[in-house]
C-alpha positions as CSV (number, residue, x, y, z in Angstrom):
1,M,-16.0,49.0,-31.1
2,D,-18.7,47.3,-29.5
3,Y,-21.7,49.2,-27.2
4,L,-22.3,47.1,-24.1
5,A,-25.7,47.0,-21.9
6,W,-24.8,44.6,-19.4
7,Y,-26.6,44.1,-16.4
8,A,-24.3,42.5,-13.3
9,S,-25.7,40.3,-10.5
10,E,-23.7,39.0,-7.4
11,E,-25.4,36.2,-5.1
12,V,-25.4,36.3,-1.0
13,A,-22.8,38.9,-1.0
14,S,-25.7,41.2,-2.1
15,I,-27.6,41.3,1.4
16,W,-26.2,44.3,3.4
17,A,-28.5,44.5,6.2
18,D,-31.7,42.6,8.0
19,V,-34.6,44.9,9.1
20,I,-37.0,43.3,11.3
21,T,-40.3,45.3,11.9
22,I,-42.0,44.3,15.3
23,G,-46.0,44.4,14.7
24,D,-49.3,44.8,17.8
25,N,-49.2,40.2,17.1
26,R,-46.4,39.7,14.8
27,S,-42.9,40.5,13.8
28,S,-41.5,39.8,10.3
29,W,-38.2,39.8,9.1
30,E,-36.1,41.0,5.9
31,A,-32.6,40.9,4.4
32,R,-32.3,43.8,2.3
33,G,-30.7,43.1,-1.4
34,F,-28.5,45.5,-3.2
35,N,-28.6,45.1,-7.0
36,F,-27.2,46.9,-9.5
37,N,-28.5,48.9,-12.1
38,W,-28.3,47.9,-16.4
39,G,-24.3,49.3,-17.0
40,Q,-22.6,50.5,-20.2
41,G,-19.5,49.9,-21.6
42,S,-17.7,49.3,-24.5
43,R,-14.6,46.7,-26.9
44,L,-12.0,48.1,-28.7
45,G,-10.6,45.6,-30.5
46,I,-7.7,45.6,-33.0
47,S,-6.8,42.7,-35.4
48,R,-3.9,42.1,-38.0
49,A,-3.4,39.2,-40.8
50,L,-0.1,37.7,-40.5
51,N,1.7,36.4,-43.4
52,C,1.6,33.0,-43.3
53,D,-1.6,30.6,-44.5
54,Q,-4.7,33.0,-43.3
55,W,-3.7,32.9,-39.6
56,K,-4.4,36.2,-37.5
57,T,-3.8,37.9,-34.3
58,A,-6.2,40.3,-32.7
59,F,-6.3,42.0,-29.2
60,Y,-9.6,43.4,-27.2
61,W,-9.9,45.7,-23.9
62,T,-13.3,45.4,-22.8
63,W,-14.8,48.1,-20.3
64,F,-17.7,48.3,-18.4
65,Q,-19.5,50.3,-15.0
66,T,-22.2,49.9,-13.0
67,S,-23.2,51.0,-9.7
68,N,-26.5,51.5,-7.5
69,H,-27.6,53.3,-4.7
70,K,-29.6,52.3,-1.4
71,K,-31.3,54.1,1.8
72,I,-33.0,52.1,4.6
73,P,-35.0,55.4,6.0
74,F,-35.8,55.7,9.9
75,Q,-39.2,53.5,11.2
76,D,-40.0,53.7,14.9
77,N,-41.1,50.0,14.3
78,A,-38.2,48.6,12.5
79,R,-34.7,47.2,14.1
80,I,-31.9,47.8,11.1
81,S,-29.1,45.5,11.5
82,P,-26.2,45.6,8.9
83,E,-24.9,42.9,8.1
84,F,-21.1,43.9,6.5
85,F,-18.7,42.4,8.5
86,A,-16.7,45.9,10.4
87,A,-20.0,47.3,11.1
88,F,-21.3,44.0,12.3
89,L,-18.8,43.7,14.9
90,S,-19.0,47.4,16.3
91,G,-21.7,46.5,18.1
92,N,-23.7,49.5,16.9
93,T,-27.0,49.8,15.5
94,P,-28.4,52.7,13.0
95,Q,-31.6,53.4,12.5
96,N,-31.1,54.8,8.9
97,M,-28.6,54.3,6.4
98,S,-28.3,54.6,3.0
99,G,-25.1,53.0,0.8
100,K,-23.4,53.2,-2.6
101,W,-21.6,50.0,-4.7
102,S,-20.1,50.7,-7.4
103,L,-18.6,48.3,-9.6
104,L,-15.3,48.6,-12.3
105,L,-14.5,45.4,-15.0
106,N,-11.6,45.9,-17.5
107,M,-10.5,42.8,-19.5
108,F,-8.1,42.2,-22.1
109,D,-8.1,39.8,-24.4
110,W,-5.2,38.5,-26.9
111,E,-5.6,35.5,-29.4
112,L,-4.4,34.1,-32.5
113,G,-6.4,32.1,-34.5
114,R,-6.7,30.5,-38.6
115,E,-9.5,31.0,-40.5
116,C,-11.0,27.9,-42.5
117,C,-13.5,27.1,-45.0
118,V,-15.9,24.7,-44.7
119,C,-17.9,25.4,-48.0
120,K,-18.6,28.4,-50.2
121,N,-20.4,30.2,-48.2
122,F,-20.0,29.4,-44.5
123,S,-16.2,29.7,-42.7
124,V,-14.5,29.0,-38.9
125,R,-11.7,30.1,-37.2
126,P,-11.2,28.5,-34.1
127,F,-8.9,30.8,-32.0
128,V,-6.4,30.2,-28.7
129,G,-5.1,33.0,-26.2
130,I,-5.3,34.8,-22.9
131,K,-7.3,36.3,-20.8
132,G,-6.7,38.8,-18.0
133,G,-7.8,41.7,-16.2
134,W,-9.8,43.5,-13.0
135,I,-12.8,43.7,-11.6
136,H,-12.9,46.5,-8.6
137,Q,-15.7,46.9,-6.0
138,T,-16.1,49.7,-3.6
139,I,-18.7,50.0,-1.2
140,K,-19.6,53.5,1.1
141,V,-21.8,53.1,3.4
142,K,-23.5,55.8,6.1
143,Y,-25.1,55.0,9.1
144,G,-27.4,57.7,11.0
145,D,-28.5,57.9,14.2
146,L,-26.6,54.9,16.1
147,V,-28.0,53.0,19.1
148,I,-24.9,52.3,21.1
149,D,-24.7,50.3,24.6
150,N,-28.3,50.5,23.9
151,I,-28.4,53.6,24.6
152,P,-29.8,55.9,21.2
153,T,-27.8,59.0,19.9
154,D,-27.5,61.5,17.4
155,F,-23.9,59.8,16.1
156,S,-23.6,58.6,12.8
157,A,-20.7,56.0,11.4
158,D,-19.2,55.3,7.6
159,E,-18.2,51.8,6.7
160,H,-15.5,51.7,3.5
161,L,-15.5,48.4,1.8
162,T,-13.3,47.2,-1.4
163,N,-12.9,43.9,-3.5
164,N,-10.5,43.5,-5.6
165,F,-10.3,40.9,-8.2
166,S,-7.2,40.6,-10.7
167,G,-6.4,37.2,-12.7
168,V,-4.9,35.7,-15.7
169,G,-5.9,31.9,-17.7
170,P,-6.0,30.4,-21.0
171,L,-8.9,31.7,-23.5
172,V,-10.2,29.2,-26.2
173,G,-13.2,29.9,-28.9
174,V,-14.5,29.8,-32.4
175,N,-15.6,32.3,-34.8
176,T,-18.1,31.5,-37.5
177,K,-19.1,33.4,-40.8
178,W,-22.4,32.4,-42.6
179,K,-22.8,34.0,-46.1
180,I,-26.6,34.4,-47.2
181,G,-27.1,36.7,-50.1
182,R,-25.8,40.1,-51.2
183,F,-27.7,43.3,-50.7
184,C,-26.8,45.9,-53.5
185,S,-23.0,45.8,-53.6
186,S,-22.5,44.4,-50.2
187,S,-22.7,40.8,-48.9
188,V,-25.0,40.0,-45.7
189,S,-23.8,37.2,-43.4
190,L,-24.8,35.4,-40.1
191,I,-21.8,35.3,-37.3
192,G,-21.7,33.5,-34.4
193,D,-18.8,33.8,-32.0
194,L,-18.1,31.3,-28.7
195,S,-15.3,31.6,-26.3
196,L,-14.7,30.2,-23.2
197,A,-11.8,31.0,-20.8
198,T,-10.4,30.0,-16.9
199,L,-8.9,33.1,-14.8
200,F,-6.1,31.9,-12.1
201,G,-6.3,34.7,-9.8
202,S,-7.0,36.8,-6.8
203,W,-8.8,38.4,-4.2
204,S,-8.0,41.3,-1.9
205,C,-10.6,42.6,0.6
206,D,-10.6,45.4,3.1
207,D,-13.7,47.0,5.1
208,F,-13.5,49.2,7.5
209,Y,-16.1,51.1,9.9
210,E,-16.0,54.1,11.8
211,N,-18.2,56.3,13.9
212,T,-18.0,59.5,15.3
213,V,-17.1,58.8,18.8
214,S,-13.6,57.5,16.9
215,Q,-14.4,54.1,17.7
216,T,-13.4,51.8,14.5
217,S,-13.4,48.0,13.6
218,S,-11.9,47.1,10.4
219,V,-11.7,43.1,8.3
220,T,-9.0,42.5,5.7
């Protein structure tokens, strides 16, 4: 079992709102991002030696989860423009907004390999296999004090987005082990692993927006 501490990153799609700040002599524009925090996960595995010439098979499950919250408060001299499609298409402009972005990853690896001794203290284990799994993402945003048809109101709105990926594909790699000595009654080794996989899969994306006066918009 391995403990994982990972940092997830997404480009371009992390822009969730534009904020235009109006000053006396000049204005500024800022595209707000939505970065993740560090998240925790685990990797569990089981292996079995086959009764034929150093062959061994293994199965692994990798689980990882992370999330982050963001908030844009009300400012007298600022205008907020949501960038997620359903909220953008509604034409409503919030005066404040907050959101939570969550990511869940589940991956499964099956591999078959054979250990080969290069020399007395160094061995390699090339392997092939199959990798598959899914990445599910959800974004929930709350918009407050909407401006509807250029009229400020105290209405609010909610937006719910999902982005789900699933796929499967080939996996290749190599495990290396170098015995560098002994400590008390145990041997000390350096271990290096390298693997590469390509997943063929599909995305399912949904975006639904609804305000408190029952105006809705959606993107699939």
